Steps between C-alpha positions, in 0.01 A plus 500: 500500500616854418484677831657827363227580246135550583241287323378706204143626504282445206360816333295596182725587210543873470357531142181306611450669844549852355162449331295368781420569868553153634765454782853511382656272750356150506659396840643173627333158492533264801817331368672828412408665846634207687822516304545863561415456862778243530751778425416667829780472763248523780725742693469510877548878486274572209602829346192470250253545795672830582428632157123413509272778629240247623748259663400180323676189628678452169723211575201327675263524198778409255585185692146390478497570123821296463328199668166537306295624797349782316196546731740537807700746297185706439416489866838636592483787247141601585586548856692811401361596162142560395586528130761244405386456141527865456843530662641212303417694181576868577737538788857629430663182636823584334552792755333323798505138585682376194749779525607367841496127400845333583461265199531812277867582606634216283212461243131580465300576806212263577184607311318574827226709320423240235485230778260720710289545180498119435386427859224753494374394152503125619301582811252688301462242239449235774244703685729567817431826684675675796401391859225712645509651840340330801238713698431844407559766763212731396712812456472687160764641295463681181761472206495774234609354166509146358857506354792305634534705812128470593459142407816405713387710798146363485607133447732528808244664728241245390735214610525682838128474555402866399176596308654660190330706225682619191374816334591523134431802278487312167248239392748211519738399792873475452620860470807547298506118442191533275539858357881545476672173414419350144338172440800359327698541833226436748176330385197654663251213531725206537739666756391828642131414540594167665732676748226741592262214552764330734487826714123494492513140629674608800174691586592838353218703367561720187276798415569644146389832351575673832703814477640581842480889544181518280282192575609505860792650702742316719364715795142369429631125485653541838238725666183365351556150358698352793836434334766521782788519257557589132790407258551741203640303204357712224808512286622785279279547195567874414709518204789746440568691185815685372333844473622551144297660207255277322427261800129578479455374135296209406692179471702577817442263796645438838617152528249453776208575272640299211551192709177530682301532184666184374531292822176577688286620219618239241564760221717241323208275440296566183167405654529754786349854470799671663744541207832696543705654223778266419701727268734414218797636671515539870755683720516382873680746721663338804706193576338324791291190517179693421671638195591144388143395558351795295741442215453132489118543500522758210721250310228234535250743366698520174711809547866583448604595853799719617605537860647836561702522809743782623756271642699195365420143514687426819279761679170358373307426812284217341571136582756347276255227400244765386769688297608169343148400407424840353810502283412142383147622409642777259474801727759779410692665777598861438726553811668816620215698328219707630199680366486884528165564320215297342392605159129538430321498163208731396250261647656507843657149473857427587715439192859466652744634756801725490785293661837610632791282560645471855833392661557409858666756738558500867303277735181646645350464857402129418858415401420466141674711241284794385408531138606808326366642178738518195444836339406496133410125499129541459308298241130406435361144550164447338239321706121492514486377869708609795492319828642670816650251745657744764371360820194557716401666822220409753165665435441762771125429540550260811752728675290816440193343645648346815546708808844493653671299230844631424650505139839611371581749205435217243153451649601150626364395833751507786520156669735298704714256300492278797128453540315738261365730784404844376449827701122403545450239767353185374593569140777324327644523153736331257611441141496755231273731694792546739811451285380613158509253209709185594484126459221251571710306759581824692152582517426161635781531760345826616154341526635211702684738741181708540288195582744416782479862601115506493498176714735647754299834507159328557632249751637789708195719451 
């Protein structure tokens, strides 16, 4: 057996998948999973666990996979994670658990994420669900938002015996998992809906179409409806733009809108009445995972797609796997370039962008080298669709309608990293609502910490 190299994962061929919305990665079968698990050294001082924001017993579940005990492997994972089928697909394992894997020092790290995905998929296919709590304690907790932070917090609290209700603004539960991440990376019905049902099976109630701050306020939930604690996991859905001329033209989207229209409203399906303009030539501005998702979606809708990013390839913040897949699918990377103006035709539609070339100068506050414009290097790139993927901020609706809730200058809720406690007693927060746009697993880690914080607060109340 080759212990230095990981067992390859089957994928759709690039030319085929670039024309469909089916999942790119096909995952391991039982034989492949057991072979990959056998590469694990089962370290006593497991560094991989230190890289996991939700502290999964990684050596423990991998040992069970190696021995073919997939049900026990799932039981171990589900003690720590409410969304293993999601995490196995979208977590940046290369910078977390796999990035710390000792096997990776002299070869490939163990494919921890792909093994987690295999176990979760196996459990779903065999009708196995997480273990429910024992007796309920009768104490009510409200969770705002059904994204990864909210689902994790709600699931953990339900396992502790709390009566938990999730309030979701949209018509479908899942948050960013349903509106933000494309079908070809994260199947909605097969994976996300099944994970949400697992949380419901723990006794969690989910109320959709409830906009906290309009339908009801947090103060009313606590004062009038008997909720003793509230967790805010409402995410960061307010898009940012560059502030350059032409951004108001038709054919200019935020990545948030473009992905929501495709993922939640099924604009990519011909039999749905929610079409979105695909465009013949699309510019995506930005270099993160969301930019890759928007670009790869536009490519599947038939467009020629250019990613315009003001830094170089080494500085691209997206996962290496996503960049690799995007290149395989024919997406063009125009790096060290930045738009200065969007060009608009006589009908008010975008027709292109003025682009200036950049070079990297001295490091900025984040430690990355700052991009600097090269005078006289401007040119015009034609396009009939422009997608801005520059990050998002929390919607201020909740913070502005809740008495005594402190926010910072970025309109993010101020909360303890340790337990999610905010300035308002009984109100906790975590995920993108606190940090700004980040990863699914970091939001889950914050939801987990807040559940423990809420339990301690209510037991001591």
